[in-house]
Every structure is written in C-alpha cells, then in structure tokens.
TORDOMI-421627 format. One record per residue (C-alpha): z, x, y; residue number from 1; residue in one letter. Coordinates in nm, 2 decimals, always signed. Example, Ala and Ser with C-alpha at 12.3 -4.5 7.8 and 13.67 -1.06 7.14 Angstrom:
BEGIN
{{+0.78; +1.23; -0.45}; 1; 'A'},
{{+0.71; +1.37; -0.11}; 2; 'S'},
END
This chain:
BEGIN
{{+1.22; +3.93; +1.12}; 1; 'M'},
{{+1.19; +4.16; +1.36}; 2; 'N'},
{{+1.58; +4.20; +1.47}; 3; 'L'},
{{+1.72; +4.44; +1.70}; 4; 'K'},
{{+2.05; +4.55; +1.58}; 5; 'I'},
{{+2.30; +4.76; +1.81}; 6; 'E'},
{{+2.62; +4.94; +1.70}; 7; 'I'},
{{+2.88; +4.92; +1.96}; 8; 'D'},
{{+2.93; +5.28; +2.08}; 9; 'A'},
{{+3.29; +5.22; +2.17}; 10; 'G'},
{{+3.39; +5.08; +1.79}; 11; 'S'},
{{+3.53; +5.29; +1.55}; 12; 'G'},
{{+3.84; +5.52; +1.48}; 13; 'F'},
{{+4.07; +5.58; +1.78}; 14; 'C'},
{{+4.18; +5.96; +1.82}; 15; 'F'},
{{+4.51; +5.90; +1.59}; 16; 'G'},
{{+4.31; +5.77; +1.31}; 17; 'V'},
{{+4.04; +6.06; +1.35}; 18; 'T'},
{{+4.31; +6.33; +1.34}; 19; 'T'},
{{+4.51; +6.19; +1.04}; 20; 'A'},
{{+4.16; +6.17; +0.84}; 21; 'I'},
{{+4.07; +6.51; +0.98}; 22; 'R'},
{{+4.40; +6.66; +0.87}; 23; 'K'},
{{+4.37; +6.47; +0.53}; 24; 'A'},
{{+4.00; +6.64; +0.49}; 25; 'E'},
{{+4.11; +6.98; +0.57}; 26; 'E'},
{{+4.41; +6.96; +0.30}; 27; 'E'},
{{+4.17; +6.82; +0.03}; 28; 'L'},
{{+3.92; +7.07; +0.11}; 29; 'A'},
{{+4.17; +7.36; +0.03}; 30; 'A'},
{{+4.18; +7.19; -0.32}; 31; 'G'},
{{+4.54; +7.08; -0.30}; 32; 'K'},
{{+4.73; +6.79; -0.41}; 33; 'T'},
{{+4.80; +6.56; -0.12}; 34; 'L'},
{{+4.99; +6.28; -0.11}; 35; 'Y'},
{{+4.98; +5.98; +0.17}; 36; 'C'},
{{+5.25; +5.79; +0.27}; 37; 'L'},
{{+5.10; +5.40; +0.27}; 38; 'G'},
{{+4.72; +5.36; +0.31}; 39; 'D'},
{{+4.59; +5.66; +0.57}; 40; 'I'},
{{+4.37; +5.36; +0.75}; 41; 'V'},
{{+4.39; +5.00; +0.74}; 42; 'H'},
{{+4.02; +5.00; +0.58}; 43; 'N'},
{{+3.98; +4.98; +0.20}; 44; 'G'},
{{+3.66; +5.15; +0.23}; 45; 'M'},
{{+3.76; +5.48; +0.40}; 46; 'E'},
{{+4.09; +5.47; +0.20}; 47; 'V'},
{{+3.86; +5.48; -0.14}; 48; 'E'},
{{+3.64; +5.79; +0.00}; 49; 'R'},
{{+3.97; +6.00; +0.07}; 50; 'L'},
{{+4.07; +5.88; -0.28}; 51; 'H'},
{{+3.77; +6.00; -0.44}; 52; 'N'},
{{+3.81; +6.33; -0.27}; 53; 'Q'},
{{+4.17; +6.35; -0.41}; 54; 'G'},
{{+4.41; +6.17; -0.16}; 55; 'L'},
{{+4.69; +5.99; -0.33}; 56; 'V'},
{{+4.85; +5.68; -0.17}; 57; 'T'},
{{+5.23; +5.63; -0.23}; 58; 'I'},
{{+5.49; +5.39; -0.10}; 59; 'D'},
{{+5.83; +5.45; +0.00}; 60; 'H'},
{{+5.98; +5.40; -0.35}; 61; 'E'},
{{+5.73; +5.70; -0.51}; 62; 'Q'},
{{+5.82; +5.90; -0.22}; 63; 'L'},
{{+6.22; +5.89; -0.33}; 64; 'K'},
{{+6.12; +6.03; -0.67}; 65; 'Q'},
{{+5.86; +6.29; -0.52}; 66; 'L'},
{{+5.97; +6.65; -0.55}; 67; 'H'},
{{+5.82; +6.98; -0.38}; 68; 'H'},
{{+5.49; +6.83; -0.28}; 69; 'A'},
{{+5.30; +6.78; +0.06}; 70; 'K'},
{{+5.29; +6.43; +0.21}; 71; 'V'},
{{+5.09; +6.32; +0.52}; 72; 'L'},
{{+5.26; +6.05; +0.77}; 73; 'L'},
{{+4.98; +5.85; +0.88}; 74; 'R'},
{{+4.91; +5.76; +1.26}; 75; 'A'},
{{+5.14; +5.46; +1.25}; 76; 'H'},
{{+5.44; +5.71; +1.24}; 77; 'G'},
{{+5.79; +5.69; +1.04}; 78; 'E'},
{{+6.15; +5.61; +1.09}; 79; 'P'},
{{+6.40; +5.88; +1.06}; 80; 'P'},
{{+6.48; +5.80; +0.71}; 81; 'S'},
{{+6.16; +5.87; +0.58}; 82; 'T'},
{{+6.20; +6.25; +0.73}; 83; 'Y'},
{{+6.56; +6.27; +0.58}; 84; 'E'},
{{+6.41; +6.19; +0.23}; 85; 'I'},
{{+6.13; +6.44; +0.27}; 86; 'A'},
{{+6.40; +6.70; +0.36}; 87; 'R'},
{{+6.63; +6.63; +0.09}; 88; 'Q'},
{{+6.34; +6.66; -0.19}; 89; 'N'},
{{+6.20; +6.95; -0.03}; 90; 'D'},
{{+5.85; +6.77; +0.10}; 91; 'I'},
{{+5.65; +6.93; +0.31}; 92; 'E'},
{{+5.55; +6.70; +0.57}; 93; 'I'},
{{+5.18; +6.71; +0.75}; 94; 'I'},
{{+5.28; +6.45; +1.07}; 95; 'D'},
{{+4.97; +6.27; +1.19}; 96; 'A'},
{{+5.15; +6.02; +1.38}; 97; 'T'},
{{+4.95; +5.93; +1.67}; 98; 'C'},
{{+5.11; +6.09; +2.00}; 99; 'P'},
{{+5.12; +5.77; +2.20}; 100; 'V'},
{{+5.32; +5.62; +1.90}; 101; 'V'},
{{+5.55; +5.95; +1.86}; 102; 'L'},
{{+5.62; +5.92; +2.25}; 103; 'A'},
{{+5.70; +5.55; +2.20}; 104; 'L'},
{{+5.94; +5.65; +1.92}; 105; 'Q'},
{{+6.15; +5.93; +2.16}; 106; 'R'},
{{+6.13; +5.64; +2.44}; 107; 'R'},
{{+6.32; +5.38; +2.21}; 108; 'I'},
{{+6.54; +5.61; +2.07}; 109; 'K'},
{{+6.68; +5.77; +2.39}; 110; 'K'},
{{+6.73; +5.41; +2.52}; 111; 'Q'},
{{+6.91; +5.31; +2.22}; 112; 'Y'},
{{+7.13; +5.64; +2.25}; 113; 'D'},
{{+7.18; +5.56; +2.63}; 114; 'N'},
{{+7.29; +5.17; +2.53}; 115; 'D'},
{{+7.35; +5.10; +2.19}; 116; 'P'},
{{+7.51; +4.75; +2.27}; 117; 'S'},
{{+7.17; +4.63; +2.47}; 118; 'A'},
{{+6.89; +4.44; +2.31}; 119; 'Q'},
{{+6.61; +4.66; +2.25}; 120; 'I'},
{{+6.30; +4.43; +2.18}; 121; 'V'},
{{+5.98; +4.53; +2.05}; 122; 'I'},
{{+5.67; +4.30; +2.07}; 123; 'F'},
{{+5.50; +4.37; +1.73}; 124; 'G'},
{{+5.44; +4.26; +1.36}; 125; 'K'},
{{+5.73; +4.25; +1.15}; 126; 'N'},
{{+5.68; +4.49; +0.84}; 127; 'G'},
{{+5.39; +4.65; +1.02}; 128; 'H'},
{{+5.42; +5.03; +0.96}; 129; 'A'},
{{+5.44; +5.12; +1.32}; 130; 'E'},
{{+5.70; +4.88; +1.40}; 131; 'V'},
{{+5.92; +5.00; +1.08}; 132; 'L'},
{{+5.92; +5.35; +1.25}; 133; 'G'},
{{+6.02; +5.21; +1.58}; 134; 'L'},
{{+6.29; +4.98; +1.48}; 135; 'V'},
{{+6.41; +5.26; +1.28}; 136; 'G'},
{{+6.48; +5.47; +1.60}; 137; 'Q'},
{{+6.74; +5.20; +1.66}; 138; 'T'},
{{+6.95; +5.21; +1.32}; 139; 'A'},
{{+6.76; +4.90; +1.26}; 140; 'Q'},
{{+6.90; +4.71; +1.56}; 141; 'H'},
{{+6.61; +4.65; +1.74}; 142; 'A'},
{{+6.46; +4.29; +1.77}; 143; 'I'},
{{+6.11; +4.22; +1.69}; 144; 'V'},
{{+5.92; +3.92; +1.85}; 145; 'I'},
{{+5.60; +3.85; +1.71}; 146; 'E'},
{{+5.47; +3.59; +1.91}; 147; 'K'},
{{+5.56; +3.44; +2.29}; 148; 'F'},
{{+5.78; +3.17; +2.14}; 149; 'D'},
{{+6.01; +3.42; +1.98}; 150; 'D'},
{{+6.12; +3.53; +2.32}; 151; 'V'},
{{+6.32; +3.20; +2.36}; 152; 'K'},
{{+6.58; +3.31; +2.07}; 153; 'H'},
{{+6.69; +3.64; +2.29}; 154; 'L'},
{{+7.02; +3.63; +2.47}; 155; 'D'},
{{+6.93; +3.64; +2.83}; 156; 'F'},
{{+7.33; +3.72; +2.93}; 157; 'N'},
{{+7.27; +4.06; +2.74}; 158; 'R'},
{{+7.09; +4.35; +2.88}; 159; 'N'},
{{+6.70; +4.34; +2.76}; 160; 'I'},
{{+6.45; +4.65; +2.74}; 161; 'Y'},
{{+6.12; +4.52; +2.61}; 162; 'L'},
{{+5.85; +4.75; +2.45}; 163; 'Y'},
{{+5.54; +4.70; +2.25}; 164; 'S'},
{{+5.37; +4.81; +1.94}; 165; 'Q'},
{{+5.08; +5.01; +2.09}; 166; 'T'},
{{+4.81; +4.79; +1.96}; 167; 'T'},
{{+4.89; +4.45; +2.07}; 168; 'K'},
{{+4.76; +4.22; +2.32}; 169; 'S'},
{{+4.85; +4.29; +2.71}; 170; 'L'},
{{+4.81; +3.92; +2.80}; 171; 'D'},
{{+5.05; +3.81; +2.56}; 172; 'E'},
{{+5.30; +4.11; +2.65}; 173; 'F'},
{{+5.31; +4.01; +3.05}; 174; 'H'},
{{+5.35; +3.62; +2.95}; 175; 'R'},
{{+5.67; +3.77; +2.75}; 176; 'I'},
{{+5.76; +3.96; +3.07}; 177; 'I'},
{{+5.75; +3.67; +3.26}; 178; 'D'},
{{+5.95; +3.44; +3.08}; 179; 'Y'},
{{+6.22; +3.71; +3.02}; 180; 'I'},
{{+6.24; +3.74; +3.42}; 181; 'Q'},
{{+6.28; +3.41; +3.48}; 182; 'S'},
{{+6.56; +3.34; +3.24}; 183; 'H'},
{{+6.76; +3.67; +3.27}; 184; 'I'},
{{+7.09; +3.62; +3.40}; 185; 'A'},
{{+7.18; +3.80; +3.73}; 186; 'P'},
{{+7.45; +3.99; +3.56}; 187; 'T'},
{{+7.20; +4.13; +3.30}; 188; 'A'},
{{+6.92; +4.41; +3.31}; 189; 'T'},
{{+6.62; +4.36; +3.23}; 190; 'F'},
{{+6.32; +4.65; +3.21}; 191; 'R'},
{{+5.99; +4.64; +3.02}; 192; 'S'},
{{+5.79; +4.91; +2.94}; 193; 'F'},
{{+5.40; +4.90; +2.90}; 194; 'D'},
{{+5.37; +5.10; +2.59}; 195; 'T'},
{{+5.01; +4.94; +2.49}; 196; 'I'},
{{+4.75; +5.21; +2.39}; 197; 'C'},
{{+4.49; +5.23; +2.67}; 198; 'R'},
{{+4.23; +5.35; +2.40}; 199; 'Q'},
{{+4.29; +5.01; +2.22}; 200; 'V'},
{{+4.37; +4.79; +2.56}; 201; 'A'},
{{+4.06; +4.89; +2.68}; 202; 'N'},
{{+3.85; +4.80; +2.40}; 203; 'R'},
{{+3.91; +4.42; +2.43}; 204; 'M'},
{{+3.71; +4.39; +2.74}; 205; 'P'},
{{+3.44; +4.61; +2.66}; 206; 'N'},
{{+3.39; +4.44; +2.30}; 207; 'I'},
{{+3.36; +4.09; +2.47}; 208; 'A'},
{{+3.12; +4.24; +2.69}; 209; 'E'},
{{+2.92; +4.38; +2.41}; 210; 'F'},
{{+2.96; +4.04; +2.21}; 211; 'A'},
{{+2.80; +3.85; +2.50}; 212; 'K'},
{{+2.46; +4.03; +2.47}; 213; 'H'},
{{+2.38; +3.95; +2.12}; 214; 'H'},
{{+2.25; +3.64; +1.93}; 215; 'D'},
{{+2.50; +3.76; +1.64}; 216; 'V'},
{{+2.80; +3.96; +1.61}; 217; 'I'},
{{+2.89; +4.15; +1.28}; 218; 'L'},
{{+3.24; +4.28; +1.33}; 219; 'F'},
{{+3.34; +4.53; +1.03}; 220; 'V'},
{{+3.69; +4.55; +0.97}; 221; 'S'},
{{+3.95; +4.58; +0.71}; 222; 'G'},
{{+4.13; +4.23; +0.69}; 223; 'R'},
{{+4.47; +4.40; +0.69}; 224; 'K'},
{{+4.43; +4.58; +1.05}; 225; 'S'},
{{+4.63; +4.39; +1.29}; 226; 'S'},
{{+4.40; +4.56; +1.57}; 227; 'N'},
{{+4.09; +4.41; +1.41}; 228; 'G'},
{{+4.22; +4.04; +1.43}; 229; 'K'},
{{+4.27; +4.09; +1.79}; 230; 'V'},
{{+3.95; +4.23; +1.84}; 231; 'L'},
{{+3.76; +4.00; +1.60}; 232; 'F'},
{{+3.91; +3.69; +1.83}; 233; 'N'},
{{+3.78; +3.82; +2.14}; 234; 'E'},
{{+3.43; +3.82; +1.98}; 235; 'C'},
{{+3.47; +3.49; +1.85}; 236; 'L'},
{{+3.58; +3.39; +2.22}; 237; 'T'},
{{+3.30; +3.47; +2.38}; 238; 'V'},
{{+3.04; +3.44; +2.09}; 239; 'N'},
{{+3.09; +3.15; +1.83}; 240; 'A'},
{{+2.83; +3.32; +1.62}; 241; 'N'},
{{+3.08; +3.62; +1.53}; 242; 'S'},
{{+3.14; +3.71; +1.17}; 243; 'H'},
{{+3.38; +3.95; +1.01}; 244; 'Q'},
{{+3.29; +4.15; +0.69}; 245; 'V'},
{{+3.50; +4.44; +0.49}; 246; 'E'},
{{+3.18; +4.58; +0.35}; 247; 'S'},
{{+2.82; +4.51; +0.31}; 248; 'P'},
{{+2.80; +4.28; +0.02}; 249; 'E'},
{{+3.00; +4.03; +0.23}; 250; 'E'},
{{+2.70; +4.00; +0.46}; 251; 'I'},
{{+2.52; +3.65; +0.44}; 252; 'D'},
{{+2.19; +3.69; +0.56}; 253; 'F'},
{{+2.16; +3.35; +0.67}; 254; 'K'},
{{+2.36; +3.48; +0.98}; 255; 'W'},
{{+2.07; +3.61; +1.11}; 256; 'F'},
{{+1.81; +3.31; +1.06}; 257; 'D'},
{{+1.67; +3.24; +1.42}; 258; 'N'},
{{+1.86; +3.56; +1.58}; 259; 'A'},
{{+1.64; +3.82; +1.75}; 260; 'E'},
{{+1.97; +4.07; +1.83}; 261; 'T'},
{{+2.23; +4.16; +1.62}; 262; 'V'},
{{+2.55; +4.36; +1.77}; 263; 'G'},
{{+2.78; +4.55; +1.50}; 264; 'I'},
{{+3.10; +4.64; +1.61}; 265; 'C'},
{{+3.46; +4.73; +1.46}; 266; 'G'},
{{+3.80; +4.79; +1.48}; 267; 'A'},
{{+4.02; +5.12; +1.55}; 268; 'T'},
{{+4.05; +5.17; +1.18}; 269; 'S'},
{{+3.66; +5.11; +1.12}; 270; 'T'},
{{+3.48; +5.41; +1.02}; 271; 'P'},
{{+3.13; +5.44; +1.18}; 272; 'K'},
{{+2.98; +5.51; +0.84}; 273; 'W'},
{{+3.09; +5.18; +0.74}; 274; 'L'},
{{+2.90; +5.01; +1.07}; 275; 'M'},
{{+2.60; +5.25; +0.97}; 276; 'E'},
{{+2.60; +5.09; +0.62}; 277; 'Q'},
{{+2.60; +4.74; +0.74}; 278; 'C'},
{{+2.29; +4.80; +0.98}; 279; 'R'},
{{+2.13; +4.93; +0.68}; 280; 'D'},
{{+2.19; +4.66; +0.49}; 281; 'A'},
{{+2.04; +4.45; +0.74}; 282; 'I'},
{{+1.75; +4.63; +0.81}; 283; 'L'},
{{+1.65; +4.67; +0.42}; 284; 'S'},
{{+1.71; +4.29; +0.36}; 285; 'Y'},
END
C-alpha cells in the first residue's frame, strides 16, 4: 500500500492550551507538587502524559479541601468563586486562563455591573468549563443558549446582550443574532458581541479545505472536546470518508483500502505528538 500521509499544519494546540501546558511543565520540572483544576485539556492522552510527570487533576469539591498548595487554572477560565476559595485556603494560583477568555470574562462582568436587570445571554455549552466561568461573572444570572432553538425562550421585551463561548460556530451565532434582531421589541436594547476566538473560527474553513484534498481523513481528538466535535463535523461535511479516533489503537486499517492519500488533523486540544503517533501506526501497518 503506497499511501501518502499528510498532517495538517494548522491542527494542534491553540495558543491558550500551549501556554497552560508550558506552565504546568515548568512547575513539574522544578519538582513541585502541582494540582490542576479539571483536565488541563480535553484530551485523555495528553492528560495522562502530564499525569505521569506528576500533575494531579482535582475537581471543585477537592479544591475546597485543599490548603497551602499550588493549583493551575487551565485555559478555560474559572468563576470568581474559585479565586475566593483559593484565597481562603491559602492556595497559590497559577493562572493559565486564555487571554481571549479572560477578556470575555471582564466584558461580561462589566456589562452585568452596568445593567444587572438585562438578559445577559451566552451562546455556549451548558456545564462547559469556560461557560461556567462566564456565567460566574454575572452572579449566575446569565442565560445559556446551547442551540438556535433556545433563542425563542428569551424575553424580547427586555434588554438583551449576547456573547458567545469562544469556540462556538460563527454561522450559528449569526443565525441567533438575526432572530433576536427581528423579534426584539422597539423599547428594548439588543447588542451582540462577537467573542468567538479567531484562532478557532479560522480553523473551520482551513480544515474543510484540507479535508477536500485527501481520500481519507483521520481526525484525532478527545470525544469530550466541543471544539473537536465542531471541526470533525466540518470534515465529514466535505469528506464522507472522515473518521474520528482518540488514539492510534482505534484506527481501523480497512479505512485506507483503495486510498492514495490520508490527511491527519485534529482539534485545538489535540497534541502534535498524538497525530504523529497515528501517522506512524498507519505507516508501520
């Protein structure tokens, strides 16, 4: 089988994830105990790699029991309550919140402080770490809409300020804006803020272009990654021979029968080394 395999140069960790992992590695290299609040990245293989270096993943309940320790906050960001717990428990925080997320948190907090009676609406995934951090800026008053149909439940007689989780689809966000604009009462204010990360948004057209040029697409991503779901669906749309795997062990080599070119790509939470492992597994087969 004479296969040509190409790894997408635009896939792999985004800036925010790269920074969080670098900060973790620096601390661990110094031989210190380091806790991380939640999985540092939505990729089981990378979490395991850092776990083997000594990174301890904890949840919010465990954070409350922790004292005099060092805790890394990952790129997704955290609500104010997390910082308050850390202050009370004498926990040193290493803040790896992505600058794009941090700027969005500040904007939402400022908007809420200025007009607490308005509906602050976040287009995002309920329960997602980033969204929990955003809702926390509004004393839990923000309304989360997960999909287009949810927009119909808003009160169009009251002011609406619309934001988006940084990794959501631009197209769906614009559909939501159009719907609110055509339904908002003349007496109410509506403002929307495009807070989608361009590093993520630009991957959509780029990955679609990449997927078009190969017989088979191997999309490497953790199944927990919301960004991974969006990008994989984009691959599927343009190339029906797209397959998602979390690790090389999940590869079915029958996928490559009659194929001449294979494209390997992934999410913003997919490490380059994992895509390379998948390439090597196909080559050795």
